[in-house]
N, C-alpha and C positions, 0 to 999 in steps of 0.2 A: 632430725632430732627425735629423741624419745622423751616424751613429756608425761609425767605421772603426778598423782596426788596421793599424799600419804598422811596417816593419822587416823584417829577414831572417827566413826561416822558423824558427820555434821561439823567436824573440826579439822578437816583435811587441809594440808598446806601444799602449795605447788612445788614440784621438784623436776629435776632433769637427770637423765641417766647419762653418765659420762662415757668416754671411750673405753673405759675399763669395766663398764657395767655397774659402777657405783652410783648410788643415789645422792644427788646434790640438792641442797635447799635453795629454792628460788624466792622464798617469801620476803627476802630483803630487796628484791627487784620488782616483783608484782604481788598483788594480794592473792590472786587465784587465777585459774584458767576460765575466766568469764568470757562472754561473747566477744568483747573488744580485743581480748588477747588471742583470739583464734583467727583474726584477720591476717592476711599475708604480710602486711607492714609490721604488725606486732610480732609475728613469728620470725620475721627477718631480723628484727632487733635482738631477739633472744638468741638467734643463731650466731650473732657476732660476739656473744659472751664467751670468754674462756672458762670452761667448766672448772678448771683448777682453781679459779678465784672464788668459787662458791663453796660454802661450808659443806662438809660431808655429813650425811645423816647417819648417826650411829645405829647399830643394832639391825633388826629386821622388822621395820614397822609395817603395820597393815597398809595395803594399798587400796585406794578407793576408785570410783569411776574417774577416768582421766580428765573429765571436764566438770565444771562446777554446777552447771545448770543444763538440764535436758528438757526441752519443752515437748518433744515428741520422740517416741521410740517406735520406729516404723520397721516392719519386716516384710520380706518377700517369700512367698511359698512356692514350692516345686520349681526351683530355679537351676537344678542341675539335671542334665540329661540322664545320668546314671541313677540319680535318686528318683526321678520320675518313673524310670523303668522298674525299680524295686517297689515303688508304691503303686505300680500298675495304674498309673495315671497318664493321660495324654499330655503331650508337650503343650503348654499354654500358649495362646496366641498373643496375649498381653500379660505383663507381670501380675501375679496374684498378690494383692496388698492387704495386710492386716496390721493392727496396732497392738503393741505390748504396753501395758500400763507402766507409766514411769515409776510407780511405786514398787515395781519388781526389780529395779536397778540395784546392783550391789557391787562390791569390789570383786576383783578377779579370783581371790582366794578365800572369800567369805564362805561360810557353810551354806549348803543347799538345804533348806528346810522344806520337807515334803508337806504339801497342804493336807489338811484334815481329810481323812477318807480317801486319800490318793491310792489308786490301784495301778495306774499306768503312767508314772512319771518317766519321761524320756529325755534324751540328750540330742543336741544339734549344734555341732561346731559350725561357725559361720564367720565369714569376713565381715567386719563392721566398717562402715563409713561414718566419719564424723564431719558434719558440715561446718564450714568456716565463715561463710558470709551468706546473707539473705539471698535466696534463690527463688525466682518466680519465672516461669515460662522460659527456662534456659534450653538451649539446643544441646543435642548430644555431643556436638563438637566442642562446646565450651563448658560442659557440665563439670568436668573434673577440676576446673579452675575454682569451683565453689567448695571444694573439699579441703578441709584443714589437714586431715590425715586418716589413717586406717588403724584398726585395732582388732583384737580377738573378741568375739562374742560367743556365748553359748545360749541358743534359743531354747531353753528348757521348756518342756511341753507336757501337760497332763493330758494324755490321749483320750481317756474316758470323758473328761470335761470338754475337750476340744471336738470330739467326733460323735460321741454317743449321747450327748445331752443338748441336742439342738444343732443348729447350723453355724453358730458363731464361734469361730476359732478362738477369738479373743479370750473366752472363758478359760481355756486351757493354757494360755500363753502368759497371763499377767499375774500369776501367783507371786507372793513375796519371795524374793531371792531367785526368781526365775530369769534374771537378767544380768548375770555377771559380765562386766565389760573391763577390758584391760588385759595385761598389766599396765600398758601405757598407750598413749597416742603416738604413732609414728608418722611424722609429717610426710606429706605426699612426695616431697623431693627425694625421699629415701625409698619410695615405692613407685618407680617410674612405670611399671606395668602391673597393675592390680589383677590382671587376668592371667597371671602365671605364678601363682603362689600355692605351695603345698599346704594342705590342712590335715590334721589328725586329731583323734580323740580316743583315749583309753579309759576303760573302767576296770578298776582293780588290776591294772597292769596288762590287761588284754586289749589289743588294738581292735576297736569297734568301727571307727570311721577313718578312711583314708581317701583323699581326693585332691584335686587341683582346680583352682578357679578357672582354668581354661575350658572346663566343661560346663560353665555357667551358660544358661540359655540366654539370659539378658545380662549384658555387661554392667559394670559399675557405672559407666558413663550413661548408658541407656536408663538405668534405674533412677539416677539422680535427675536426669532430664524428664523422664516420665512422671515421677512424683511431683516435680515442680509445676506440672500442668494441672495438678489436682489440689495441691495445697502449697502454701508458702513454707519453704524450708528455712529454718533459722539457725544461726550459729549455735553449735552444741547439740543439735539434733543428731540422733544415732539411727543408722539404717543397717539392719541385719539382712544380708543379701542372699540367704538361702543356704541349704546344707547339702553336702555330698552324701553318697550312700552309706548305710551302716547304722541307721537309727534302730532303736530297740523294737519299735513297732513292726519293722519289716523283717526282722530276723526270724528264723524258724528253728526252734520255737521262739516266741517273742520273749524279750528280756527287758525288764524295767528296773528302775532304781529302787534301792531299799536302804534303810538306815545302816550305816557302816561302810557303804560303798565309797570309793575314792575315784573322782573323775579328774583326768588330766587332759587338757585340750590346748592345742597350739597351732600357730600358723607361721610359716616361713617368714622371717624378718620382723614379725610382730610380737613374738614372745609366747609365753605359756601361762595358762591358768591351772590352779589345783583346788578342788573343792571336796570337802567331806560331806557326805549326805547324812542328814539327821531327821528323826521324826519330829513332827510339830509338838511343842510342849503341851498342847491341849488335846493331842490325840489320845483317845482312850484305848 
């Protein structure tokens, strides 16, 4: 299933994408995609519904983050062999873990607002994992059983904040609007192999990133298991699993986002995002 939330920020309703790609309203069945609705049993009940019996959602409404509550937004750095090469960094022995502030979360097509005094805002298409049930000390073999589904994420990053203003990556990762997620959550039964998905990202129609999750250093299962040994993963938590090559920082010459740019990012089977880049309203 492809599950989405639509409507204005803070007032989103649950929806389902039918076989024809149309958005159907689920608000008569459930109130929202809360933690309890991400469990296997709840998803199985939704899968039994005939989409044709659900009301069509008219027009082209805004899409929000596909889950109603995200307690943690966790990200993995340098997790593609070809991205490590372009970044001139060694292959890590263990996953590099950092956090993105949950306040950076936004819908897949919401505007990217550059932070005040941003000089090096960059893009990173990434496979997103959405946790479906509480995970503590899970094995790699059972890790994917704790996944509700997968999604497109863009780990937007202000490189000056991240690299040149101390050692904490988080400062460049958690700016408002730097966490578009969606357009929908695709349940794990539709993604039997998360390690064989094509990813791409374009800026102003130019292909900047192209890759495949088969070059990830640490697999989705390894990441979920690894993280569960350091923190409790809760339903709705989002994990961004790293980016393939082609980020602006690594290009020669370097290229960074500016007002007016249009970013389009997508992953095979998981859909596509589109964002317009704007200056911060308080930028002088």
